[in-house]
C-alpha positions as CSV (number, residue, x, y, z in Angstrom):
1,X,-20.1,-11.8,-35.0
2,X,-16.4,-12.6,-36.1
3,X,-15.5,-8.6,-36.4
4,X,-17.3,-8.5,-32.6
5,X,-15.0,-11.0,-31.5
6,X,-11.9,-9.4,-33.1
7,X,-12.5,-6.3,-31.4
8,X,-13.1,-8.0,-27.9
9,X,-9.8,-9.7,-28.1
10,X,-8.3,-6.4,-30.1
11,X,-9.7,-4.2,-26.7
12,X,-8.5,-7.1,-24.3
13,X,-5.2,-6.9,-25.8
14,X,-4.9,-3.1,-26.2
15,X,-5.8,-3.2,-22.3
16,X,-3.4,-5.4,-21.4
17,X,-0.5,-3.4,-23.4
18,X,-1.9,-0.3,-21.0
19,X,-1.5,-1.9,-18.0
20,X,1.7,-3.5,-19.1
21,X,3.1,-0.2,-19.9
22,X,1.8,1.6,-16.8
23,X,3.2,-1.4,-14.6
24,X,5.3,0.4,-12.4
25,X,2.3,3.5,-12.0
26,X,-0.2,0.6,-11.1
27,X,2.7,-0.8,-8.5
28,X,3.3,3.0,-7.4
29,X,-0.1,4.2,-6.8
30,X,-0.9,1.0,-4.9
31,X,2.5,1.1,-2.9
32,X,0.9,5.5,-1.9
33,X,-2.5,4.1,-0.9
34,X,-1.0,1.3,1.0
35,X,1.1,3.2,3.0
36,X,-1.8,5.8,3.6
37,X,-4.0,3.7,4.3
38,X,-2.3,2.2,7.3
39,X,-0.7,5.1,8.6
40,X,-4.5,6.7,8.8
41,X,-6.1,3.3,10.7
42,X,-3.0,4.0,13.2
43,X,-3.3,7.1,13.6
44,X,-7.4,6.7,13.9
45,X,-7.1,3.5,16.0
46,X,-3.8,3.6,18.6
47,X,-3.3,7.1,18.5
48,X,-7.4,8.7,18.6
49,X,-9.4,6.3,20.1
50,X,-7.7,4.0,21.6
51,X,-4.9,7.0,23.2
52,X,-2.0,4.7,23.5
53,X,0.3,6.8,22.1
54,X,0.7,10.0,19.7
55,X,3.5,10.3,17.1
56,X,5.9,11.7,18.9
57,X,5.4,10.7,23.0
58,X,9.1,12.6,24.3
59,X,7.3,15.7,24.8
60,X,4.1,17.5,25.6
61,X,1.0,16.4,25.3
62,X,0.3,19.5,22.6
63,X,3.9,18.3,20.9
64,X,2.1,15.2,20.5
65,X,-1.1,16.4,19.4
66,X,0.5,18.5,16.6
67,X,3.1,15.6,15.4
68,X,-0.4,13.4,15.3
69,X,-2.0,15.9,13.3
70,X,1.3,16.5,10.7
71,X,0.9,12.4,10.4
72,X,-2.9,12.2,9.4
73,X,-2.0,15.2,6.9
74,X,0.6,12.8,5.7
75,X,-1.4,9.9,5.8
76,X,-4.2,11.3,3.5
77,X,-1.8,13.3,1.4
78,X,-0.5,10.0,0.4
79,X,-4.0,8.2,0.8
80,X,-5.7,10.7,-1.7
81,X,-2.2,11.2,-4.0
82,X,-2.5,6.8,-4.2
83,X,-6.0,7.6,-5.7
84,X,-4.9,10.5,-7.8
85,X,-3.0,7.9,-9.6
86,X,-5.5,5.0,-9.6
87,X,-8.5,7.6,-11.8
88,X,-5.4,8.3,-13.9
89,X,-4.9,4.7,-14.7
90,X,-8.6,4.3,-15.0
91,X,-8.6,6.9,-17.6
92,X,-6.1,5.7,-19.7
93,X,-7.9,2.1,-19.4
94,X,-4.7,0.8,-17.6
95,X,-5.6,-0.1,-13.6
96,X,-4.1,-3.8,-13.3
97,X,-6.0,-4.8,-10.1
98,X,-3.6,-7.4,-9.4
99,X,-0.4,-5.3,-9.4
100,X,-2.3,-2.7,-7.6
101,X,-3.3,-4.9,-5.0
102,X,0.7,-6.4,-4.5
103,X,1.6,-2.4,-3.9
104,X,-1.2,-1.4,-2.1
105,X,0.1,-4.9,0.4
106,X,3.9,-3.9,0.2
107,X,2.7,0.0,0.7
108,X,0.9,-1.1,3.4
109,X,3.3,-3.7,5.5
110,X,6.7,-1.2,4.5
111,X,5.1,1.2,6.4
112,X,4.0,-0.9,9.2
113,X,7.6,-2.4,9.7
114,X,9.0,0.8,9.4
115,X,7.2,2.4,12.1
116,X,7.4,-1.3,13.8
117,X,10.8,-1.3,14.2
118,X,12.3,2.3,13.6
119,X,10.3,4.4,14.9
120,X,9.2,1.9,18.4
121,X,12.5,0.1,18.5
122,X,15.6,2.2,17.6
123,X,14.2,6.2,17.3
124,X,12.3,5.4,19.9
125,X,10.0,7.8,19.6
126,X,6.8,6.1,20.6
127,X,5.6,2.4,21.4
128,X,2.4,0.8,20.1
129,X,1.4,1.0,23.8
130,X,3.1,1.8,27.3
131,X,2.9,-0.4,31.0
132,X,2.1,-3.2,29.3
133,X,4.3,-6.3,28.1
134,X,5.2,-5.0,25.1
135,X,6.4,-8.3,23.2
136,X,3.5,-9.6,22.2
137,X,2.4,-6.2,20.7
138,X,5.3,-5.4,18.7
139,X,5.2,-9.4,17.6
140,X,1.7,-9.2,16.2
141,X,2.5,-5.9,14.3
142,X,5.6,-6.4,12.8
143,X,4.8,-10.4,12.0
144,X,1.9,-8.6,10.1
145,X,3.5,-6.8,8.4
146,X,6.0,-9.1,6.9
147,X,3.1,-11.6,5.4
148,X,1.5,-8.4,4.4
149,X,4.9,-7.6,2.7
150,X,5.2,-11.4,1.5
151,X,1.4,-11.6,-0.1
152,X,2.3,-7.8,-1.9
153,X,5.8,-9.6,-3.8
154,X,3.3,-13.1,-4.1
155,X,1.0,-10.6,-6.3
156,X,3.6,-8.5,-8.2
157,X,5.5,-11.2,-9.4
158,X,2.1,-13.1,-10.3
159,X,1.0,-10.6,-12.1
160,X,4.2,-10.1,-14.1
161,X,4.6,-13.4,-14.9
162,X,0.6,-13.1,-16.2
163,X,2.2,-10.7,-17.9
164,X,5.1,-13.1,-20.0
165,X,2.2,-15.2,-20.2
166,X,-0.1,-13.3,-22.2
167,X,2.5,-12.0,-24.7
168,X,3.4,-15.3,-24.8
169,X,0.1,-16.4,-26.4
170,X,-0.5,-13.4,-28.4
171,X,2.6,-13.4,-30.1
172,X,2.1,-17.7,-31.1
173,X,-1.5,-16.2,-32.3
């Protein structure tokens, strides 16, 4: 029984050491997945299903469709790339869920805030929607992006705090 308890503690420590060693990879795989996932949702909902806009609205419909196709490919490459990193982390027994979810929210929020400010307002390559009062749409889009970023930062900070506390617990044992 005692050996079993030691093994459990040892495996927990090894798992925690792995995830701490791969903290940056956990964060970046979450960021990549979150960015790709929100871009995929944007493309699917607003471009394809609702027909509110194309990725590039300053040209012909054909150019808009090509730009949507490229945007869609980008979103899938980011999503699949993030999942390949998750697979590698799981293989190494180093997947850190709290850090990954923090990264996912950071990536999703960062993409959405970039889209809502840079692409919509500065570059003006498209708007969320046309022929309506755009302010409520912009507010919801950008405020929800900021909320995702704040929650993502909170999770990353909490994960790091948990790890510092865990290291203090093992070094005092």
